[in-house]
N, C-alpha and C positions, 0 to 999 in steps of 0.2 A: 504494500500500500504506500503510495507516494506521500511525501511530507505535506504537499498541498491538500490532498484529500483528508489527511489527518486533521489539518487545521480547520477545514470545513466542518468535519464531524464534531470537533471540539466546540466550535462556535455555536452550532445549532444545539448542542447539548446544553451549553450555558444558557442560551435563549429559553429553552424548554424549562430549565430549572427555575430561572427567574420568573417566567410566566406562571409556573405552577405555584410558586410562593405568592405572587400577587393575586392569584385567583382566590386565595383564602380570603374569607370575608373581611374586606377592608383591612388587608394585611397589617398586622401589628398595631394598628392605630385604634381599632374599635374597642370600646368598653362595653361589655355585655351588661346592659341595664337591668336585665332580669336575673342576673346571677346573684344568688344570695350568698354572701361571704360565709365560708365555713369557719368554725372555731379553729384555733391554732392547732390543737392536737388532732382534729379531724383532717386538717390540711396536711399535717405531717404523715398521718396514716395513708392518705391518698397518694402522695408522691412516693412514699416507700413502697406501697403495693405496686404502683405502676413501674417503677424502676426495677424492682425485684423480678417482675414478670419478663423483663428482657432476658434474664438468666434462667427463668423457669419455663415459660411456654415458648420463648424465642430461641431456646438452645438448639444446637445442632443435634438431631435425634439419635444418631448412632452412638456418639461419644458422650452425650449429655453436657458437653462443654459449651462455653460461650462462643458464639460467632464473633468474628473480629468486628463486624459492623452489620447493621440492618438498614436497608433503604426502604422507606415507606412509599417512595414515589415510583420505584421500579423502573426508573429511566435508563440507567446503565450501571451495572455493578462494577466495582473497581477491584473486587477480589472474588474468587469462587465462593458460592454459597456454603460449601462444606469446609471452608477455612475457619479453624478455631484458634483462639489466642490464649497462650498460657497465662500471661499476667492478668488479663481481663477475666479469665476463668477463676483465678485465685480470688479476685474480688467477688466474683459471682458465688463462689462457695460460701463466703461469709454473708453475702446478701441473703442466701437461702436460709441461713440460720435465723436471720431477722424475720423471714417469712414464717418460720415455725413459731417463734415467740410471739409474733403479732397475730397468729391464727389464720394466716393466708394459705399456709401449706401444712399438711399433717406431718408429724414426725415420721410416720411410716413411709409416706410418699418421698420425703426428703432422703431417708435412709436408702431407699431403692435407687434414687438418682445418684447418691454419693457412691454407692457400690458400683454402679455402672461406670462412673467417672474414674474411680481408682483402678478398676480392672482395665479400662482403656489405657490409662496413663502407664500402667505396668507393662503393657505390650507396645506402646508407642515408641518411636525413635527417641533415643537418648544418647548423649555424648559425654562419656565419663559422668554419667548420672544426671546431667542437666538436659532439660527439654529444650527444643528450639522455640523461637518466638512464635512461629505459626506451625500448625499441624493440620494435615488433611484429616478431617473428622470421620471420614469413611474408612480410611486405610491405616491411620496412625503414622503415616510417613511424614517426614519434614516437608513443609511447603516453604521455599526460600522467601525470606523477608526482603532480601536484596541479593544481588549476584553472589557475594561472598558470605552473606549471612544465612548459611544453610546448614548450620550445626548447632552447638550448644549456646544458649543465651542465659548467662548466669543471673542477670538482673530479672528477666521475666520468670526464671525458675524460682527466684527468691520470693516474688510476689505470689506465685502459685503455692509455694511451700508455706508461706505465711497463712494462707487460707486453709491448707490441709491440716496444719497443726492446730488451728483454731477449731476446726471441725472435730479433730481427735479429742480435744479437751471437752467438747460438748457431749460426746458419746461415750467417754471412757469408763463411766460407771454403769453403762446400760446393759441391754440384753446380750445374749450370745451372738446374735447377728451383728449387733452394734460393736461388740468386742472384736468381731472379725474385721469390721471396717477399720477400727483403730489399729489392729495388727498390720493390715495392708498399708495404711498410711505410714506407720513406723518403718516398714520395709523401704518404701519409696524415699522417705526422709533420710534414712541412713545410707542410701545408695548414691546420694549426690556428693561428688568428689570436689568439694569446695577448695581444698588445699591444692588440688591439681591445677586449678585455674589461676594460680599465682605464677606459674612457670618457674617456680623456685625463687621468685623475687618477693620483695616486701610490698606487694600490691595485688589486688584482684583484677583479673582481666574479664571484660564483658563477654567476649565471643571466642569460640573455637570451632573450626570446621575441619572435618576429615579430608576435605578436598583442598582447602586453602590454608589450613593450619592456623597460625596466629596472624594472618595477613591484615585483618581489620585493625589490629594494634590499638585497642582501646583500654588502657589502664584506667581504673575508676578512682579518682581522687578529687578532692575539693567538693564542697557541699552541692548536692543535687538530690534526686529522688531515691538514691541507692543505699541509704543508711541501713535499711533492713537486710540487705545482702551481707554486709559486714557482720551484723549481729548474728545472723543465722550461720554464717561461715565459722564464727567463733563458737557458736552453740552446738555445732555438729558433734555427736558422740563418736563418730567414726572417721571424719575427714576435716578436722578442725584446723583453723589457721592460728598463728601466733598473734599475740598482742601487737608485736612489731609491725605486722601487716596492716593493722588498723591505724597505728600511730604514724607510720611512715608513708603508707599508701593513701589511705582515705584522708587522714588529717594533715598530710604533707609536712610532717615534722612540726606541727603547730601553726603552720602558715594558713590553715583553714580558719583561724580565728579572725574576726573582723572588728575593728573599732569604729566603723562607719555607721551612720544613721541615715534614714530617709523618712521624710514627713514626721520627724521627731521620734521615730521608733528605731532603736538599735537593731542593726542587721544580725548581730551575734556571730554569724559565720559568713565566710567569704563565698559568694555564689559563683565565683570563678567564671564569669562570662567574658567573652572577648568582644564585647560591643558596649554601647552606652548604658546598658541595663545594669542596675545595681542589685536587682532582685529578680529571682526566677519566676517562671510561670507558677501559678498557685498549686498545681498538682504536686509540687515538691513538698508541700505541707500536708499532703494527703496519703500518697501511696505507701510510704513506709510506716505510716501511723494509723493504718486501719486496725492493726492488732497491737502494735507497739505503742503503749500509752505515753505520750510526751509529758503528761501532767506529773509534776514532781520527779521527773527523770533528768538526770544531769551526769556529766562526766567532766574531765579536766578541760574540755573545750567549750561546753555550752550548757545552758539551761534550756532544755528542749521545748518546754512550754513557752518560754519567752520567744524562742526562735520561731516556732510555728505560729503562735498567736500574732506576733509582730508582722510576719509576712502577710497574714490575712488583713491586719489593720492597715498595712501599707497599701495593699491593693484597694481597699475601701477608700482610703484617704485620697489615693490617686484619682479614683473615679469622681469623687466629690470635687477635687481640684480641677479635673478635666482640662489639662493644659493644651490639648489639641482641639478642644471645643467640639467633641463628637456629640452628635444628637443623642439625647436620652441618658447619657452618663450622669450619675448622681447617687444619692444615698439609697435609692431603691432600685438602682440598676448598675451593677458593678461586678467585677470578677474577670480576670484574664488568665487563660491557661492554654495549653496546646490543644488545638481543635481544628475543625474545618474552618476555612475562610473562602472568600471569593477567589483568592489567589492560590488555593490549595491548602493542604495541611500546614499549619504555622504555629510557632511557639509564642503566643501572645503574652505580653508582659509589659509593665511600665518600661518605656525606652524602646519597645518593639511592638507598638500598638497600631493595629490596622482598623480600629473602630469596631471590632468584633467582640461581642460579649458571649462567653461560654458559661451557661447556667451552672454547670458542675462546680465551677470555681467558688462561687459564693455559697452554694447549697451544700457542698462538702466541707465547708468551713464552719458549720453550725457550732461545734464545740468551742471554737476560738472566738467567734463573733455572733453569738446567738441572736441578738436584737437586729443587727444589720442583715444577717442571713434571712431572718424571718421576714423582714421588710421586702427583701428581694423576692422571696418565695410568694408572698402575697401579691406583689406587683405583677409577676408573671401570670399567676393563676386568675387574678381578678381583672387585670387590665389588658393582658396580652395572651388570651387563651388560645389564639391561633398558633402560638408557639409551643403548645403542649399537644402531644399525640398519645398514642397507645401506651408507650413505655416512658411517659414523663416528658419533661421539656426536651425539645430537639437540641441537637449537639451545640449549635452556634447560630447566631443571628447578628445582624447589624441594622439598627435603626437609621444610621447614617446613610447607608446605601440601599435601604429598603429591601434587604436580602435575608434569606434564610434557606436552609436545606432541611427537608423533613427526613432526617437521617440520624442514626445513633452510632456511637462507638462504645464498645464494651468497657474500655478503660476510663471513659468519662461517666457512663451511667453507674458503674459499680460502686464508686466511692460515695455516691449520694445516699443510698439507704443505709450503708454501713456507718458513715460518719454521723448521720442523723441519729442512728440508734446509739452510737457512743455518746452523743450529746444527751439523749433521753434517759438511757439506763446504764451506759458503760458496758453493754453486753460483750462486744467483741474484745474490747480492752481487757475486761476482767478474765475472759477465757484465755486469750493468748498469753497474758502476763502470769498465768498460773503454770504454764508449761515449764517443767523442771530443766529441760535442756536450754530453753531460752534464758531462764534466770541464771543458769551457769555461764552462758555466753556473755550476758551483760556484766556479770561480776568479773569475768575474765578480762573484759575490756576496760574495767574501771568505772562502770556506771554505778550510780547510787539511785535507789528507788524508794519512794514512799507510797503506801497504799492510798489509792484514791477511788472513791465510788461516786458515780453520777446517777442522779435520779430526777429527771425532769418530765417523767411520764411519756 
């Protein structure tokens, strides 16, 4: 197919997408006068049920795992329908636990799904115990994420294992069949060769491929979304890393610490961006902390509650300040993170802002900014209901450009019900932080922990 023809196809695809968005009743701008506002707890129940259903009824049927993305417009898929994502599936495992506790899913139904998932994961492609970023949900074979990214992905594996260990804690005192699930999870957990992914150096590497070896060359250090990977690598009872790997690799011999502030909020750690951004996309305050409770968690480098809460506050204050004068930004419309945009997938953040709001950013920040996140939630559901579909708020939109896509990404929908539940009851935090291996790993790395319970209904 010629380049010219590809340009034509792309052009008409964009036209169709924009037209489909504008066809929504007075797109984005209409207030439903007959909508009776729900009480706050009912609204939280609603969004949790919707987003959990992405991972429940929207799952790939053979594996039970989360599809990488779901397109409600069906205009053109960007990945095969059977592609499942390991990291997003880890978030989904935790979301389903919320479904049990909230009465959306029975314990028996969830157990059956979990057994299907772990049996699939046991037979799926692994590379020194680590799963790839994408898997073919029908065959279990690796689906390349990019040309050289066709092997183990240790970061995505960490997000998956975080979910698996949380599920294990939930069922560990249960029936014989539940005990079988716990045993299967324990086997998968112990088979991940975290230490092998150091290459014998004092740092963890993100990728390895049997075809391209270490060619991607991505040592993980400086603050980002990957703290959970280092914690789990230290926690492993079979393939543990040394404390030096954390201190020299992740913390860069202490250079990870930041003395800078933004909007009056200390950054705490260095976000290590190579552009004008001082702070990262907001998912950095979510992915590692779905199970890892940052409240009263600290080590020699950071107070992790201050770190995560301040990042959410900075994003909120940035939207209120609105230095680029984007339409709609303010106290009830805020939150930048990696998501779809008009220009393709982008890492939205202060300093790299395209005028695109990603609802998951503010809604997954409920534990850090409960009032500000609630106002964002109310605004979307009461004033912009055309931005909400079957599985909750769509992935991204722009009032500035009168643009949206009726599409979802697993990694964006998953943190919403999980972090809302951590705000309401602390469910996932309490489960994950009970795991003995996790506690051993945190102690090994020099973390101190205080017990914290959340109960906001």
